[in-house]
N, C-alpha and C positions, 0 to 999 in steps of 0.2 A: 706146873713144870717150869723149869728155868728158861729164860729167854736168851741167856748168854750164848747158847749153841743152837738157837732156833734157826731152822733152814727156811729161807724164803726163796722160792723158785724165781730165777731171773734177777734176783736182788743181792743175795749174799747169805752170810751166816752170822747171826747176832749182830755185833757192831762192825763186822768185816763186810764192806760193801764193794760190789763189782764196780770197776771204773775208778776206784780210789787210786791216789798216787802213793808212792813209797812212803812219803812223809806222813800222809794221813794214816797209813797202816802202822808205821813206826810209833806214832803218837798214841796208839791203843795199847802199847806194850808197857807193862810195869817195869821191866828191865830190858831195854833195847839190846843189851849185850847178849841176851839169850836167843837172838834171831840167828838161825843157821841159814846162810845164804849160799846158793849154788848159781853159777853163771853159765849160760849157754853161749855157743859160738856166735849166735845171731844177735847177742846183746840182751836177750831175755834173762830174767832172773826168777828163781824159784826159792821161796822162803819157807822155812819150817818154823812155826811159832808154837807157843804154849806146849813145850816139850814134844813137838812133832805131831800134836793132835789137831792142829790147824795148819794147812799149807796154802800159800798164795802164790800164784804165778803172775808176774808182770811181763807181759808180752811186748817185745820190741815192735811187732806189727801193729799194736794197739796203742802207740805212743807211750809205752811203758806203764800203762794202767793195769790194775788188777783184773786179769782176764778170766781167771777161774779161781775158786776157793774150794778146798777140800777139807772136810771135817771127819775125824775118826774118834772123836770123844764120845764115850758111852752115854752122855747126857744130851747129845744132839737129838733134835726132834723136829718133826714136820707133822702138822695137823694132829698133835697129841700122840704121835707114834715115835718111839725111839728105835730107829732102824739098826743101829750099830750092835752087832752081836746076834741079831735075829737070823734064823734060817730063812733062806730066800722065800720058801713057800709061805711061811708065817707072815713075812712082810707083804707078799702079794695079797694074802687074805685080808690083812689089816688095811692096805691101801684100797682094795675093792670096797670094803665096808665103809671107808671114809669117802668114797666116790672119786678116788684119785688113781685107781689102777685099771688094768694090770700093767706091769712094766714089760718092756719089749727087749728081747735079747739083741744087743747091738754088736757084740763081739765076744769071741772066746779066744783065750790066749794060751791054752794048754796048762798043764799042771794045776788044774782045778780053778783057774782064774777066769772071770767073765765080767762083762760090763752090761748092765741092764739100764735102759733109758726110760724115763718117765714120758708118757705119750704127749704131755703138754709141753715138752721141750725143756731145756735148760737144766736138767738134773740127770746125773749118772750115778747109779748105785754099783759099787765095785764089790764083787763077790769072790770070796776065796773058800774053796771046798764047801760050797753051799751056804756059807755064812756071810752076812753083810759086814764088810770090813771098813768101808768109808763111803761118803757121798760127796760128789763134786757138783758145785753150782756154777753154771755158766750164764752169760747174758742171753736175753732174747735178742732176735735180729729183726731188721726191717724186712719188708716183703721180698726184697731181692735176695735175702739170706747173706748179704755181704757186710752190712753195717751193724755193729753191735748197738743195742739200745741201752746205754749206761743209765742206771738208776739215778745217779747223782745229777746227770744232765737233765733228766726228766723232772727231778725235784726243783731244779732251778728255774725250769719252765719255759 
């Protein structure tokens, strides 16, 4: 399986790493002009990359670092499982078989939309009408639950 869209809980998706700066994410783009940017009132930014199949949020509260990464590419994978396009029950079964499940319902939004979280933390699986639409990777947090543990900081040591 390809590693370009490999999902790493608490770390990122492929080369997109949590805690990265805008410049670091921009350097990964073949054509920086194709970055679709949206700005929030609080100074946060939401970028759509790779034709909208990867999204990165740079949160003002996290010093503008990449605070979550969402992937909806059909080649996205975690532990050899390609979740995008799978029915929720099939994903649950595959995650259990891999020793990673089951997912926990976190929220329902009406109109067939729901968010299911991985019990290990840092992953949300977004479901539309029973089908996995995307996966969001978030950082792990310190024991207080307040301070994100950025992978790039840990690598620097």
